[in-house]
C-alpha positions, 0 to 999 in steps of 0.5 A: 033402829034408824039407821043414823046417817052419814054426810060425806063432805063434799070435795071442793071443786076446782075454780077456773084460776086452779084448772088454768094455773094447772094446765100453763103448768104442765104445757111450762113443763112440757114446752121445759122437757121438749127445748132442753132435754127431748129433741125428735128427729126422723131417721132420713137414711139406711146407714144405721141399718139395722139399729136405725130403720127410714123411718123411726122416730126416735126421741134424743136426750140431750142433756146425758153428754151435755157440758155438766151443769149443777142445776141439772146435775143431780137429775139426769147426771151428765157422763162422756160419751164411750165408745159404741154410743150412738150420736146426734150430732151436726155434721160438721161437713153441711151445715145445719145437717143433724146425722146420728153414726156409732161411735167406734173411736174416742181421743186416743183410739188408733183406727183403721179398716182393713177388708172392709173391718175395723180394727181398734188399738192393734184388737179387730172389732167383732161388730155384732150391730153392723151389717156385713159386707155386700160384697162390692168393695170399694179401696177407700172405703173398706182398706181406710186409712191406708189407700189413700182418696179419689181427689175431685170427689164430695168429700175429698179437701175432708178426706186429705186432712185426716192424713195429717191425722194417720200414724203407723197406718192408722187414724189418731183421733185428735182430743175432744173428737170421736170417730163414728160409724154407720151401722151399716157399714158399705152405705155410710157416710161418716168420719172415713170421709167428713173427718171426726165429730167434735164434742161442741156437734154433739146434740146428744144419744138418742134413747127410745122409738115412738114412733116406726113407719115404713117409709120409702128410701126415696121419701126424705128426697122429695123436697116440693110441697106436692110430695109432702103432702102425698106423703102426709096423707098417705100416712095418714091412710097407712097410719095404721097398716103401715106401721112398725108396732114391733118398734114402738118404744123399742130402747135404741143401742 
């Protein structure tokens, strides 16, 4: 007895219009995410080592610290900035410059540095993430804010402005502002030098490292076209052996 052949129904092929519509949806969704939710940044300095290294490329969540909105709230809930959050923000001292620091003080906190150690609200912090002193000593940096800034420095006016917020040997963080410092404390230009981070300057929170490439510290000081093209060629040649594969997709904490 012959077996009855079962003819499978052929699935209808996707038309050109349907393919283009699907492609447009993907592109629009990607553009929306890149424009409003995520933003890519490259780490150019050692001020946040060893949490973030020179040449780390991170995705930043632009929504989490943004003002609360009704239409994005259920999907990407807003929350206030907390102590120990790492944030990307626009520099209060250099317009257009993006900076990344760790928040060590929120509004109302009282802060001071003694012998290079940070104290918050009278309590010495045990900062496990921090690179400890290299052994050198700078009075203003290591005894902030008890030692007054030297006049004539690049941030002297901003440093002097901090003195108006000093009470009882502590600098007090004002409303809608934050105090940020680098994890590599001795080389970090941070709130000790250019003041508080205004709430409106905050861009977002680094989520994870999507690529990390061994980059010389001096590379970001070079601005010439030849230097840039030379570095691009270097990246292409050494992509596999100079990429820090162990840092790929590492969550930033």
